[in-house]
FIKOL-676370 format. One record per residue (C-alpha): residue number from 1; x, y, z. Coordinates in pm, 1 decimal. Example, Ala and Ser with C-alpha at 12.3 -4.5 7.8 and 13.67 -1.06 7.14 Angstrom:
2
(1 (1230.0 -450.0 780.0))
(2 (1367.0 -106.0 714.0))
***
This chain:
279
(1 (-469.7 289.6 -3228.3))
(2 (-325.4 -54.9 -3295.9))
(3 (-397.8 -289.7 -3009.3))
(4 (-86.5 -441.7 -2859.1))
(5 (12.5 -547.2 -2511.4))
(6 (25.5 -254.6 -2270.6))
(7 (349.2 -179.7 -2081.7))
(8 (175.1 -245.8 -1754.7))
(9 (258.2 -398.7 -1423.4))
(10 (6.0 -648.3 -1291.1))
(11 (27.0 -679.1 -913.8))
(12 (-84.9 -962.9 -693.6))
(13 (-22.7 -857.3 -334.8))
(14 (-99.4 -999.6 4.6))
(15 (-32.6 -819.0 329.6))
(16 (-115.7 -868.4 692.2))
(17 (-41.7 -693.7 1017.1))
(18 (-123.6 -711.6 1382.3))
(19 (-335.0 -420.7 1503.8))
(20 (-250.9 -211.1 1805.4))
(21 (-228.3 150.3 1914.2))
(22 (127.1 274.5 1864.4))
(23 (344.2 536.9 1697.4))
(24 (399.2 538.4 1322.5))
(25 (760.1 461.6 1234.4))
(26 (935.6 574.9 917.5))
(27 (1250.3 374.4 990.5))
(28 (1170.0 100.2 739.9))
(29 (1515.0 60.4 585.8))
(30 (1873.6 161.5 652.6))
(31 (1940.6 348.7 328.7))
(32 (1650.0 589.1 373.1))
(33 (1768.3 719.3 709.5))
(34 (2049.9 913.0 541.5))
(35 (1804.3 1100.9 316.8))
(36 (1519.6 1134.9 569.8))
(37 (1322.1 907.4 333.0))
(38 (1288.1 1182.2 73.1))
(39 (1152.4 1036.2 -250.9))
(40 (1117.9 688.2 -105.0))
(41 (823.5 606.6 -331.3))
(42 (1031.6 686.7 -640.8))
(43 (1365.3 529.8 -546.7))
(44 (1407.0 159.4 -617.7))
(45 (1774.7 86.4 -556.1))
(46 (1735.9 -205.4 -315.0))
(47 (1481.6 -461.3 -196.4))
(48 (1330.3 -228.4 66.5))
(49 (1133.3 -69.1 -217.8))
(50 (882.8 -345.5 -133.5))
(51 (758.2 -128.5 154.3))
(52 (749.0 211.9 -17.4))
(53 (680.3 116.7 -380.5))
(54 (633.8 -258.0 -451.7))
(55 (648.6 -199.2 -828.7))
(56 (1011.8 -99.3 -783.8))
(57 (1124.4 -461.5 -763.1))
(58 (1088.4 -480.2 -1142.4))
(59 (1399.4 -259.3 -1159.0))
(60 (1608.3 -497.5 -946.5))
(61 (1794.1 -776.1 -1128.4))
(62 (1860.9 -1117.9 -979.6))
(63 (1821.5 -1165.8 -604.6))
(64 (1838.2 -858.2 -381.7))
(65 (1838.5 -859.4 0.3))
(66 (1808.5 -565.7 238.3))
(67 (1797.0 -589.5 619.0))
(68 (1861.3 -360.6 909.7))
(69 (1775.0 -250.2 1261.8))
(70 (1715.6 111.9 1359.2))
(71 (1744.9 235.1 1717.1))
(72 (1479.9 487.8 1820.1))
(73 (1481.4 671.1 2155.3))
(74 (1182.4 903.0 2198.8))
(75 (1146.7 1133.2 2498.9))
(76 (812.4 1191.6 2675.0))
(77 (815.8 1418.3 2977.0))
(78 (520.6 1548.4 3177.0))
(79 (505.9 1870.5 3375.6))
(80 (245.1 1893.1 3651.7))
(81 (71.6 2230.1 3668.5))
(82 (-76.7 2191.0 4018.0))
(83 (-285.5 1872.6 4016.1))
(84 (-276.0 1640.2 4316.2))
(85 (-297.4 1264.0 4290.4))
(86 (-429.2 984.5 4506.8))
(87 (-223.4 734.1 4703.9))
(88 (55.9 984.1 4749.0))
(89 (156.4 991.0 4384.0))
(90 (229.8 1343.1 4274.1))
(91 (546.2 1356.4 4064.4))
(92 (609.2 1408.1 3697.6))
(93 (701.0 1044.2 3637.7))
(94 (1034.0 1109.1 3470.3))
(95 (1095.9 1027.0 3105.1))
(96 (843.8 776.8 2972.2))
(97 (1045.4 711.7 2657.2))
(98 (1335.6 476.9 2600.8))
(99 (1536.0 291.8 2339.0))
(100 (1356.2 53.5 2103.2))
(101 (1478.4 -155.6 1811.7))
(102 (1291.0 -129.7 1479.8))
(103 (1385.0 -424.3 1252.5))
(104 (1325.5 -467.7 881.0))
(105 (1408.6 -731.7 619.3))
(106 (1327.6 -755.8 246.9))
(107 (1411.5 -987.8 -39.9))
(108 (1329.8 -958.2 -410.9))
(109 (1388.0 -1218.1 -678.9))
(110 (1372.7 -1189.3 -1054.8))
(111 (1238.3 -1534.4 -1143.0))
(112 (1245.3 -1469.8 -1517.3))
(113 (1301.9 -1166.5 -1742.1))
(114 (945.4 -1044.7 -1681.2))
(115 (852.9 -1211.2 -1348.8))
(116 (944.1 -1067.8 -1009.7))
(117 (854.9 -1173.7 -655.7))
(118 (929.8 -1007.8 -324.2))
(119 (879.7 -1046.0 49.4))
(120 (914.5 -781.8 318.3))
(121 (878.9 -785.5 697.1))
(122 (890.9 -462.6 896.7))
(123 (743.7 -275.5 1193.0))
(124 (555.7 34.3 1068.8))
(125 (407.2 99.2 1414.7))
(126 (564.9 52.9 1755.6))
(127 (740.5 197.1 2064.2))
(128 (596.9 221.9 2414.7))
(129 (582.4 464.9 2703.6))
(130 (621.1 398.9 3076.0))
(131 (632.2 651.0 3360.4))
(132 (777.5 586.1 3705.0))
(133 (497.9 405.5 3894.0))
(134 (606.0 549.1 4229.1))
(135 (633.0 907.4 4112.8))
(136 (361.8 968.8 3853.4))
(137 (63.8 1200.7 3907.4))
(138 (-137.9 1008.6 3651.6))
(139 (-79.6 665.0 3806.6))
(140 (-450.8 613.1 3872.6))
(141 (-521.5 659.9 3502.3))
(142 (-228.1 487.6 3339.0))
(143 (147.3 461.1 3369.2))
(144 (239.8 269.5 3055.9))
(145 (132.7 208.8 2699.2))
(146 (257.6 -59.0 2466.7))
(147 (169.6 -141.5 2114.4))
(148 (308.2 -221.8 1775.0))
(149 (258.6 -402.5 1451.4))
(150 (459.0 -649.4 1249.1))
(151 (378.3 -598.9 882.6))
(152 (445.0 -861.6 615.9))
(153 (393.7 -807.1 245.8))
(154 (446.6 -1042.4 -44.9))
(155 (406.8 -932.1 -404.5))
(156 (429.0 -1082.6 -751.1))
(157 (476.3 -860.8 -1057.5))
(158 (447.4 -943.1 -1424.0))
(159 (604.6 -686.0 -1653.3))
(160 (410.0 -750.2 -1970.7))
(161 (591.6 -529.1 -2219.9))
(162 (789.6 -210.3 -2260.9))
(163 (660.8 30.4 -2524.4))
(164 (459.9 347.4 -2577.6))
(165 (100.0 444.2 -2652.9))
(166 (-25.7 88.2 -2625.6))
(167 (-344.5 -78.4 -2505.5))
(168 (-441.4 -381.1 -2302.0))
(169 (-775.4 -542.7 -2378.7))
(170 (-911.8 -762.5 -2099.1))
(171 (-1253.7 -801.1 -2263.9))
(172 (-1141.7 -1029.3 -2547.3))
(173 (-1160.5 -1403.2 -2495.2))
(174 (-1229.0 -1555.4 -2156.4))
(175 (-1054.3 -1362.1 -1873.8))
(176 (-1095.6 -1666.1 -1653.3))
(177 (-842.8 -1852.5 -1867.4))
(178 (-576.1 -1592.9 -1795.5))
(179 (-369.4 -1713.7 -1493.7))
(180 (-411.8 -1383.4 -1309.3))
(181 (-714.5 -1447.2 -1090.1))
(182 (-718.6 -1251.6 -764.4))
(183 (-542.6 -943.1 -896.2))
(184 (-521.1 -654.3 -654.4))
(185 (-409.4 -383.7 -893.0))
(186 (-326.4 -302.2 -1253.6))
(187 (-62.7 -30.1 -1279.4))
(188 (-36.5 150.3 -1615.6))
(189 (241.0 382.0 -1503.0))
(190 (614.7 371.5 -1559.2))
(191 (592.0 403.7 -1938.8))
(192 (726.8 752.1 -1994.1))
(193 (386.8 909.5 -1926.8))
(194 (290.2 885.6 -2296.0))
(195 (-48.6 740.1 -2221.2))
(196 (-174.0 382.2 -2229.5))
(197 (-524.8 244.9 -2253.6))
(198 (-688.3 -36.1 -2056.2))
(199 (-1005.9 -180.3 -2208.2))
(200 (-1214.2 -362.4 -1948.5))
(201 (-1567.9 -471.8 -1866.6))
(202 (-1759.0 -606.0 -1566.6))
(203 (-1700.0 -967.7 -1669.0))
(204 (-1323.2 -919.0 -1665.1))
(205 (-1337.2 -754.6 -1321.0))
(206 (-1542.8 -1042.7 -1178.1))
(207 (-1301.8 -1299.5 -1323.0))
(208 (-976.1 -1126.9 -1226.1))
(209 (-1052.6 -914.9 -918.9))
(210 (-1048.3 -975.9 -543.7))
(211 (-1359.0 -973.0 -327.6))
(212 (-1355.6 -700.0 -60.8))
(213 (-1008.6 -578.0 -157.2))
(214 (-1101.8 -235.6 -14.1))
(215 (-1391.2 -198.0 228.7))
(216 (-1497.4 143.6 358.8))
(217 (-1797.1 377.3 362.2))
(218 (-1752.1 465.8 -5.2))
(219 (-1694.6 118.6 -147.9))
(220 (-1925.3 -83.4 73.0))
(221 (-1858.0 -457.6 94.2))
(222 (-1927.3 -778.1 -93.8))
(223 (-1790.6 -660.4 -430.9))
(224 (-1524.5 -818.4 -650.3))
(225 (-1284.4 -528.0 -691.2))
(226 (-994.8 -425.8 -912.3))
(227 (-778.9 -115.5 -865.1))
(228 (-644.2 73.4 -1168.1))
(229 (-366.1 327.5 -1130.6))
(230 (-125.7 497.6 -1367.0))
(231 (15.2 821.9 -1500.3))
(232 (-178.5 1136.9 -1588.5))
(233 (-210.3 1039.3 -1957.1))
(234 (-323.6 680.4 -1898.0))
(235 (-691.4 595.4 -1938.3))
(236 (-953.3 326.1 -1882.4))
(237 (-1221.8 243.7 -2135.4))
(238 (-1534.6 71.0 -2003.1))
(239 (-1647.8 -153.0 -2286.8))
(240 (-1989.2 -185.3 -2119.6))
(241 (-2009.3 172.6 -1988.2))
(242 (-2389.6 167.3 -1982.5))
(243 (-2384.7 -91.4 -1700.9))
(244 (-2160.2 108.7 -1465.5))
(245 (-2258.3 372.1 -1210.3))
(246 (-2041.1 621.2 -1025.2))
(247 (-2027.5 591.9 -646.0))
(248 (-1807.5 886.8 -557.4))
(249 (-1440.7 862.2 -465.8))
(250 (-1230.1 690.7 -201.9))
(251 (-873.6 734.6 -77.9))
(252 (-641.3 432.2 -52.2))
(253 (-283.7 476.1 70.2))
(254 (-305.3 848.8 4.2))
(255 (-427.4 809.5 -356.4))
(256 (-776.6 908.5 -472.4))
(257 (-976.6 657.8 -675.8))
(258 (-1314.4 692.4 -845.5))
(259 (-1551.2 414.0 -740.0))
(260 (-1752.1 251.3 -1022.1))
(261 (-1997.3 -34.2 -973.2))
(262 (-2165.2 -277.2 -1211.3))
(263 (-2357.3 -554.8 -1038.5))
(264 (-2111.4 -760.9 -834.5))
(265 (-1810.2 -588.0 -992.7))
(266 (-1642.4 -273.4 -865.0))
(267 (-1356.5 -69.8 -1011.4))
(268 (-1138.5 174.0 -820.4))
(269 (-1000.0 393.7 -1096.7))
(270 (-707.2 627.1 -1037.5))
(271 (-670.5 739.1 -1401.6))
(272 (-902.7 919.4 -1640.0))
(273 (-1205.7 750.9 -1798.1))
(274 (-1255.7 759.1 -2174.0))
(275 (-1633.7 746.8 -2142.7))
(276 (-1864.4 872.6 -1870.7))
(277 (-2061.4 569.8 -1745.3))
(278 (-2352.2 798.0 -1648.5))
(279 (-2369.4 973.3 -1983.3))
***
């Protein structure tokens, strides 16, 4: 195979959110409400793709803006089956639900033919419950809950090339001289599924990855990590396969990744491996 630039998307993403107990909310854009968010991860027709599929901004020309507010009115009613409360409280508390506003705003910008940036702010968790304090059997335990999260995500995508059956070699030269330090993810998908190859080694991961990008029981902590995802026919070749060990699998955002470790470097691979590092 002739080595040329792979038709990949290189993602640098930052996200942050407040943490609180609340209800998960799907109302993250206005356009998705009409389709019950079917296929949201595949559709990239406006800037709200930043929430469901950040890579989708590479399909949006120029500057795109999407904003909206969804009204949500849940209903929570309690029926007492014979319990008696203290302090005279003994009713069902009425409806603990009520109207809440769920805002969202996104902007994407094609800086150059192959450079895209985006910013999104939304509320993926929220709503609260509150029963009538004077007529609620469970008053001594609790009469209200409140919680929510404001989620912000910024991403930068470089669309390197558009072609088929190509390869990207990150082991040649000095990866530290490539202005892509702190990568979160390399995405080999979106190329017709014909199969692309990423050639990588531990040195490239340490130069380009993020420390503690994913921390859980399977990955541990303290590693410089890089996530690789793609289509079924895409593959990763470990140029220094003898230095890598398998550490099981982990699930990130619903996707399963194989965890591979070599010293301070760690790969989370969501495509097939050309060589077994334990062979």
